[in-house]
N, C-alpha and C positions, 0 to 999 in steps of 0.2 A: 197663756202660751200654748197649752195643749189644744185649745179651741182653734187657734190660728193655724197650727200644724195640721189639724184635722181638716180644716176648711181648704187649706192648700192641697192636701192629698186628694180631697174630693174633686177639686178643680182639675188637678192633673189627670185623675182617673177619667173624668168626663172628656178632657182634651184628647187623651190617648184613644178613648172609645170613638170619638168623632174622627180622629185621624185614621184609625183602623177601618172605619166605615168608608171614608173617602178613598183609601187605598184599594179596598175591595171593589168599590164601584169603578175605580179607574182600571183595575185589572180586568174586570168583566167587560168593560167597554172596549178595551184593547183587543181582547180575545174575540169579541163579537165582530169588530172591524176586520181582523185578520181572517176570520171564518168567511165573512162576506166577500173579502177580496179573493180568497181561494176558490169559493164557489163561482165568482165572476170569471176567474181565469179558466176554470174547468168548462164553464158554459161557452166561453169564447173559443176554447180549443175544440170542443165538440162541434160548435157551429162551423169552425173553419174546416174540420174534417168532413162534415156533412156537405158543405159547399163544394169541396174537392170531389166527393163522390158523385154529387149531382152533375158537376161539369163533366166528369169522366163518363157518366151514363149518357149525357147528351151527345158526347163525341161518338160513343158506340152506336147510339141511335142514328146519328147522321151517317156513319159508315155503312150501317145496315141498309138504310134507305138508298144510299148510292149503289150498293151492290145489287139491290133489288131492281133499281133503275137500269143498271148495266145489263142485268140478266134479261129483263124485258126487251131492251134494245137489241141484244144479241139474238133472242128468239124471233124478234120481229124483222130482223135484217135479212136481206136475200142471201141465199146459200153461196158461199165463196167457192168459185170454180177450182181454186187450188186445193181446198179441202175435199171437194168431190173427187178430183183426180187422185189425190193421196189415198182416199178411202177405197177407190176402185183398185188401185195398185196393191194396197194392203190386203184386200179381200182376195185378189188373184193370187198373191204370194201365199196366203194361208191355204187357198184351195189346192195349189200345186204341191204344197209342202205337206199336205195331209192333216192340216190343223182345223179342218171344218168337216162336219157331217155332210155326206153326199148321197144322192139317190139316183137311180137310173136303171136301164135294162142291162142284162149281162148273163152270167152263168154262175151256178153254184156247184162246186165239186166237193164230195164227201169222201174222205180217205179213212179206211179202217183196217185193222189187222185181219189176217185170214181167220176163217171160222175154225172151230175145233176139228181135229182128225183130218188134217189136209194130207194130200198125197206126198208133198215134198218132205224130205227127212231133215232138212236144215232149218232149224227154228228161226234163225236170223233172216231167212228169206220170207218169213211169214208175217213180219211186223213192218209197220210204217216207220221209216227212218227219216232223219232230218234231210238227207239227200233227196229222198222221194219228194218231200214237200218243196225243197228248193228247186228241183227240176220242174215241178208243176208251175211254180211261180214264174220261172224263166220262160216257160212255154206260153203262159198267159200274157206276159209282157210282149213277147214276140208277136202274139196274136192281136195286140192293140189294147190290152187292158189299161184303163185310165186310173182305176183305184182298186186296191186289193186288201182283203182282210182275212185273217185266220182266227176262227173262233171269236170274231168281233174285235180282234186286235189289229188295228190299222198298220199296214206294212208301209214303211217309208224307207228312204235311202239308207238309213243307218240301222234298220231292223235286222235282227239275227234270228235264225232258227237253228237251235243247237240241241242235239240229243243229250238228255240228262236221265239216264236209266230208262225206265219204261215211259218217260214223258219227253216232251220237247219244250225248251224254253223259247218263248216268243216275247220280245220286248221285255226280257227279264222276268216274265211270268210263266209258270209251269202249266202245261196242258197235256192231258192224256187223250188217247183216241176216243171217239172219232174226231178228225180235224175237218171242220167245215170251212172251205175256202170260197169266199165270195169275190167276184170280179165284175166291175162295171165297165162297159164298153159296147162295141157292136156284138150283140148276142149271137147272131148267125155266124159271124166270122170266128169268134172265140169257140163256139160249140163245134164247128167243123174242124178247127185246128186241134182242139183237145181230143176230139173223138178219133182223129186220125193219128194222134201223137203216139210215138213208140214208147214214151214214158208211161202213158196210161195203159197201153197194150201189155207192156212187160209186167206191170203190177197186177193186171187181171190174170195173166198167165200164171203168176205165182200165187193165185187164189186170194190175193188181197182184195178187200171189198171196196169197190170204187163206184160212185154214182155221179152222173153228169146231167144237169138239167138247165134249161133256159128259163129265165125269169124276167118279168117286165119291171117290177118295182123292188129293186134290191136297195137296201139301206146299209151303208157302210159308215160306221162312226169315225169321228176324228181320232187322231193319235192322242191318247190320254195320259201318257207318262210325262215326266219332266224332261222337256226337250233341251233345257239349258245344260243338263249333264252330258248330253250327247255331243255338244259343240264346245265344251269347256276347253278343249285342247286345240281348237282351230283358231286361226287368225286370218284377217283379210290380207291378201297379197297386194301390195301397192305397185301395180304395173306402170302407172303413169309416171311415177318418180324415176323408174328405170329408163323409160323412153326419153326423158329429158336429159339424161346423162350422156 
Protein backbone atom coordinates (compact mmCIF):
# COMPACT_ATOMS: atom_id res chain seq x y z
CA UNK A 1 0.00 0.00 0.00
CA UNK A 2 2.78 2.41 0.87
CA UNK A 3 4.53 1.58 -2.41
CA UNK A 4 1.40 2.43 -4.43
CA UNK A 5 1.01 5.78 -2.57
CA UNK A 6 4.65 6.54 -3.14
CA UNK A 7 4.40 5.75 -6.86
CA UNK A 8 1.31 7.92 -7.21
CA UNK A 9 3.04 10.79 -5.41
CA UNK A 10 6.01 10.56 -7.77
CA UNK A 11 3.69 10.50 -10.79
CA UNK A 12 1.83 13.59 -9.50
CA UNK A 13 5.08 15.34 -8.80
CA UNK A 14 6.28 14.66 -12.34
CA UNK A 15 2.93 15.83 -13.78
CA UNK A 16 3.06 19.09 -11.76
CA UNK A 17 6.63 19.64 -12.88
CA UNK A 18 5.69 19.10 -16.53
CA UNK A 19 2.62 21.32 -16.12
CA UNK A 20 4.71 24.09 -14.53
CA UNK A 21 7.22 23.86 -17.34
CA UNK A 22 4.45 24.11 -19.96
CA UNK A 23 2.92 27.11 -18.18
CA UNK A 24 6.31 28.84 -18.01
CA UNK A 25 6.91 28.24 -21.73
CA UNK A 26 3.44 29.56 -22.53
CA UNK A 27 3.98 32.72 -20.48
CA UNK A 28 7.35 33.39 -22.05
CA UNK A 29 5.88 32.85 -25.51
CA UNK A 30 3.02 35.27 -24.80
CA UNK A 31 5.38 37.95 -23.46
CA UNK A 32 7.62 37.55 -26.50
CA UNK A 33 4.69 37.93 -28.88
CA UNK A 34 3.50 41.06 -27.03
CA UNK A 35 7.01 42.55 -27.10
CA UNK A 36 7.30 41.89 -30.82
CA UNK A 37 3.89 43.47 -31.36
CA UNK A 38 4.89 46.58 -29.37
CA UNK A 39 8.13 46.90 -31.29
CA UNK A 40 6.24 46.52 -34.53
CA UNK A 41 3.79 49.27 -33.48
CA UNK A 42 6.66 51.60 -32.49
CA UNK A 43 8.41 50.96 -35.79
CA UNK A 44 5.22 51.66 -37.73
CA UNK A 45 4.61 54.85 -35.76
CA UNK A 46 8.16 56.08 -36.32
CA UNK A 47 7.95 55.20 -40.01
CA UNK A 48 4.70 57.15 -40.28
CA UNK A 49 6.27 60.19 -38.58
CA UNK A 50 9.33 59.95 -40.84
CA UNK A 51 7.11 59.79 -43.93
CA UNK A 52 5.25 62.89 -42.73
CA UNK A 53 8.51 64.81 -42.16
CA UNK A 54 9.81 63.75 -45.57
CA UNK A 55 6.61 64.94 -47.24
CA UNK A 56 6.76 68.26 -45.35
CA UNK A 57 10.39 68.71 -46.38
CA UNK A 58 9.48 68.06 -50.01
CA UNK A 59 6.72 70.68 -49.78
CA UNK A 60 9.18 73.24 -48.37
CA UNK A 61 11.69 72.36 -51.05
CA UNK A 62 9.04 72.88 -53.72
CA UNK A 63 8.03 76.27 -52.26
CA UNK A 64 11.66 77.41 -52.07
CA UNK A 65 12.20 76.41 -55.69
CA UNK A 66 9.09 78.38 -56.71
CA UNK A 67 10.26 81.46 -54.81
CA UNK A 68 13.67 81.25 -56.46
CA UNK A 69 11.98 80.99 -59.85
CA UNK A 70 9.73 83.96 -59.11
CA UNK A 71 12.74 85.97 -57.93
CA UNK A 72 14.69 85.24 -61.11
CA UNK A 73 11.65 86.08 -63.24
CA UNK A 74 11.18 89.37 -61.39
CA UNK A 75 14.83 90.34 -61.79
CA UNK A 76 14.79 89.39 -65.46
CA UNK A 77 11.53 91.19 -66.26
CA UNK A 78 11.59 94.72 -67.73
CA UNK A 79 11.26 97.58 -65.26
CA UNK A 80 7.68 98.55 -64.58
CA UNK A 81 6.92 102.12 -65.62
CA UNK A 82 4.59 102.61 -62.67
CA UNK A 83 7.34 101.58 -60.25
CA UNK A 84 9.79 103.95 -61.92
CA UNK A 85 7.36 106.87 -61.65
CA UNK A 86 6.61 106.04 -58.02
CA UNK A 87 10.32 105.90 -57.20
CA UNK A 88 10.93 109.25 -58.90
CA UNK A 89 8.05 110.82 -56.98
CA UNK A 90 9.27 109.32 -53.70
CA UNK A 91 12.83 110.54 -54.29
CA UNK A 92 11.53 114.03 -55.08
CA UNK A 93 9.38 114.15 -51.95
CA UNK A 94 12.30 113.00 -49.82
CA UNK A 95 14.49 115.65 -51.47
CA UNK A 96 12.15 118.58 -50.84
CA UNK A 97 11.34 117.32 -47.33
CA UNK A 98 14.98 117.26 -46.29
CA UNK A 99 15.19 113.50 -45.93
CA UNK A 100 18.18 113.03 -48.26
CA UNK A 101 21.76 114.26 -48.23
CA UNK A 102 22.35 117.04 -50.75
CA UNK A 103 25.39 118.80 -52.17
CA UNK A 104 25.97 121.89 -54.27
CA UNK A 105 27.27 125.44 -54.34
CA UNK A 106 26.24 128.00 -51.76
CA UNK A 107 27.42 130.01 -48.78
CA UNK A 108 28.64 129.26 -45.27
CA UNK A 109 27.96 131.71 -42.46
CA UNK A 110 29.60 131.40 -39.05
CA UNK A 111 28.08 133.19 -36.06
CA UNK A 112 29.95 133.61 -32.77
CA UNK A 113 29.68 135.72 -29.64
CA UNK A 114 31.67 138.93 -29.35
CA UNK A 115 35.29 138.69 -28.28
CA UNK A 116 36.38 139.59 -24.76
CA UNK A 117 36.51 143.23 -23.55
CA UNK A 118 34.04 144.67 -26.08
CA UNK A 119 33.03 148.34 -26.13
CA UNK A 120 29.36 147.68 -25.42
CA UNK A 121 28.31 147.53 -21.80
CA UNK A 122 25.21 145.31 -22.30
CA UNK A 123 26.30 141.67 -22.13
CA UNK A 124 23.12 140.47 -23.86
CA UNK A 125 24.11 142.49 -26.94
CA UNK A 126 27.34 140.53 -27.21
CA UNK A 127 26.03 136.99 -27.60
CA UNK A 128 24.29 135.17 -30.44
CA UNK A 129 20.60 134.65 -29.71
CA UNK A 130 18.05 132.34 -31.34
CA UNK A 131 16.51 135.43 -32.98
CA UNK A 132 19.83 136.20 -34.67
CA UNK A 133 19.93 132.70 -36.10
CA UNK A 134 16.28 132.85 -37.17
CA UNK A 135 16.82 136.20 -38.94
CA UNK A 136 19.79 134.78 -40.86
CA UNK A 137 17.75 131.73 -41.92
CA UNK A 138 14.89 133.94 -43.14
CA UNK A 139 17.30 136.10 -45.13
CA UNK A 140 18.81 132.99 -46.73
CA UNK A 141 15.38 131.70 -47.69
CA UNK A 142 14.51 135.05 -49.26
CA UNK A 143 17.78 134.89 -51.18
CA UNK A 144 16.81 131.52 -52.68
CA UNK A 145 18.40 128.95 -50.36
CA UNK A 146 17.30 125.44 -51.34
CA UNK A 147 18.69 123.57 -48.33
CA UNK A 148 19.97 124.85 -44.98
CA UNK A 149 21.73 123.31 -41.99
CA UNK A 150 23.00 124.60 -38.65
CA UNK A 151 25.97 122.68 -37.24
CA UNK A 152 25.00 119.90 -39.66
CA UNK A 153 21.42 119.79 -38.34
CA UNK A 154 19.16 119.87 -41.38
CA UNK A 155 16.56 122.63 -41.14
CA UNK A 156 13.11 121.53 -42.29
CA UNK A 157 9.66 123.10 -42.02
CA UNK A 158 9.14 121.97 -38.41
CA UNK A 159 12.66 122.73 -37.13
CA UNK A 160 12.97 125.12 -34.21
CA UNK A 161 15.85 127.26 -32.97
CA UNK A 162 15.26 128.05 -29.30
CA UNK A 163 17.51 129.69 -26.73
CA UNK A 164 18.37 127.39 -23.85
CA UNK A 165 20.76 129.23 -21.55
CA UNK A 166 24.10 129.74 -23.29
CA UNK A 167 23.09 127.24 -25.99
CA UNK A 168 20.49 126.95 -28.72
CA UNK A 169 18.26 123.91 -29.24
CA UNK A 170 18.11 122.85 -32.87
CA UNK A 171 15.88 119.86 -33.69
CA UNK A 172 15.83 119.13 -29.94
CA UNK A 173 19.64 118.96 -29.80
CA UNK A 174 21.68 121.55 -27.88
CA UNK A 175 24.52 123.47 -29.54
CA UNK A 176 26.84 126.19 -28.30
CA UNK A 177 28.59 128.84 -30.38
CA UNK A 178 29.95 129.00 -32.95
CA UNK A 179 26.99 128.25 -35.21
CA UNK A 180 27.94 127.18 -38.72
CA UNK A 181 25.08 127.81 -41.13
CA UNK A 182 25.33 126.16 -44.53
CA UNK A 183 23.01 127.06 -47.39
CA UNK A 184 22.87 125.52 -50.87
CA UNK A 185 21.61 127.61 -53.76
CA UNK A 186 22.87 130.35 -56.05
CA UNK A 187 26.08 131.27 -54.24
CA UNK A 188 26.44 134.71 -55.87
CA UNK A 189 22.87 135.75 -55.12
CA UNK A 190 22.98 134.53 -51.51
CA UNK A 191 26.40 136.05 -50.85
CA UNK A 192 25.29 139.45 -52.14
CA UNK A 193 22.00 139.33 -50.23
CA UNK A 194 23.65 138.36 -46.95
CA UNK A 195 26.56 140.75 -47.32
CA UNK A 196 24.11 143.63 -47.79
CA UNK A 197 21.72 142.38 -45.10
CA UNK A 198 20.96 144.65 -42.15
CA UNK A 199 20.82 141.50 -40.00
CA UNK A 200 24.51 140.78 -40.63
CA UNK A 201 25.50 144.45 -40.38
CA UNK A 202 23.80 144.88 -36.98
CA UNK A 203 25.56 141.81 -35.54
CA UNK A 204 28.91 143.11 -36.80
CA UNK A 205 28.24 146.55 -35.29
CA UNK A 206 27.67 144.84 -31.92
CA UNK A 207 31.09 143.19 -32.26
CA UNK A 208 29.59 139.74 -32.78
CA UNK A 209 31.90 137.66 -34.90
CA UNK A 210 30.41 136.88 -38.31
CA UNK A 211 32.08 135.29 -41.35
CA UNK A 212 30.53 134.82 -44.79
CA UNK A 213 32.10 132.75 -47.58
CA UNK A 214 31.07 131.29 -50.91
CA UNK A 215 31.71 127.56 -51.46
CA UNK A 216 31.37 125.24 -54.45
CA UNK A 217 30.89 121.82 -52.86
CA UNK A 218 28.79 122.16 -49.74
CA UNK A 219 27.36 118.97 -48.25
CA UNK A 220 24.20 119.19 -46.15
CA UNK A 221 23.07 115.97 -44.45
CA UNK A 222 19.50 114.74 -44.31
CA UNK A 223 17.20 115.31 -41.35
CA UNK A 224 18.27 112.60 -38.91
CA UNK A 225 15.69 112.85 -36.12
CA UNK A 226 12.44 110.88 -35.89
CA UNK A 227 10.16 112.68 -38.31
CA UNK A 228 7.11 110.64 -37.23
CA UNK A 229 7.05 112.47 -33.92
CA UNK A 230 6.84 115.80 -35.74
CA UNK A 231 3.67 114.86 -37.63
CA UNK A 232 1.96 112.74 -34.98
CA UNK A 233 -0.74 115.39 -34.43
CA UNK A 234 -1.35 116.11 -38.10
CA UNK A 235 -4.05 114.61 -40.25
CA UNK A 236 -4.91 114.88 -43.92
CA UNK A 237 -7.77 117.24 -44.70
CA UNK A 238 -10.24 115.66 -47.09
CA UNK A 239 -11.15 118.54 -49.41
CA UNK A 240 -12.71 116.31 -52.03
CA UNK A 241 -15.48 115.13 -49.71
CA UNK A 242 -16.42 118.73 -48.93
CA UNK A 243 -16.56 119.64 -52.60
CA UNK A 244 -19.08 116.87 -53.27
CA UNK A 245 -21.46 118.14 -50.55
